[in-house]
C-alpha positions in Angstrom: -0.9 -11.6 -30.0 1.3 -10.6 -27.3 -0.3 -8.1 -24.9 2.0 -5.9 -22.7 -0.5 -5.9 -19.8 0.0 -5.9 -16.1 -2.3 -8.2 -14.3 -4.6 -5.4 -13.2 -4.7 -4.0 -16.7 -5.5 -7.5 -18.1 -8.4 -8.0 -15.7 -9.8 -4.6 -16.5 -9.5 -5.1 -20.3 -11.1 -8.6 -19.9 -14.0 -7.1 -17.9 -14.7 -4.5 -20.3 -14.7 -6.9 -23.2 -16.9 -9.5 -21.3 -19.3 -6.8 -19.8 -19.7 -5.2 -23.3 -20.4 -8.5 -25.0 -23.0 -9.5 -22.4 -24.8 -6.2 -22.1 -24.3 -4.6 -25.4 -22.7 -1.5 -23.8 -19.6 -0.9 -21.8 -19.3 -0.7 -17.9 -19.1 2.7 -16.2 -15.9 3.4 -14.1 -17.9 2.9 -10.9 -18.7 -0.8 -12.2 -15.2 -1.4 -13.1 -14.1 0.0 -9.6 -16.6 -2.3 -7.8 -15.5 -5.5 -9.9 -11.9 -4.7 -9.2 -12.5 -3.9 -5.3 -10.6 -0.7 -5.8 -10.9 1.9 -3.1 -10.6 4.9 -5.4 -12.1 5.4 -8.9 -8.8 7.2 -9.8 -7.3 3.6 -10.0 -9.8 2.8 -12.6 -9.0 6.1 -14.4 -5.3 5.4 -14.4 -5.6 1.9 -15.9 -8.0 3.1 -18.6 -5.6 5.7 -19.6 -2.6 3.3 -19.8 -4.7 0.9 -21.9 -5.6 3.8 -24.1 -2.1 4.8 -24.5 -1.2 1.3 -25.4 -4.0 1.2 -28.0 -6.3 -1.4 -26.2 -9.2 0.8 -25.4 -10.9 3.7 -27.1 -12.3 6.3 -24.8 -14.5 9.2 -25.4 -13.8 12.4 -23.5 -17.4 12.5 -22.0 -19.9 9.9 -21.0 -20.5 7.5 -18.3 -20.0 4.4 -20.5 -17.4 5.8 -22.8 -14.7 3.0 -22.8 -14.5 0.3 -25.5 -12.0 -2.6 -25.4 -10.4 -3.1 -28.9 -8.6 -6.0 -30.2 -5.2 -5.5 -32.1 -4.5 -7.8 -34.9 
């Protein structure tokens, strides 16, 4: 499967998948921000929304842990 990810999008998507598999719940935006060493949480928001637009994550409108990585077939 060819994914149209930027390097940062790929790292975030992989982190969401791996974190969820390990902990049985997704990471918060703050945890993603810390992992990626972003200065602003808006960077997480931007990448999550790009991944959502591409169909690689599902995101609920509300909730701290509301992002789920999905695998396209």
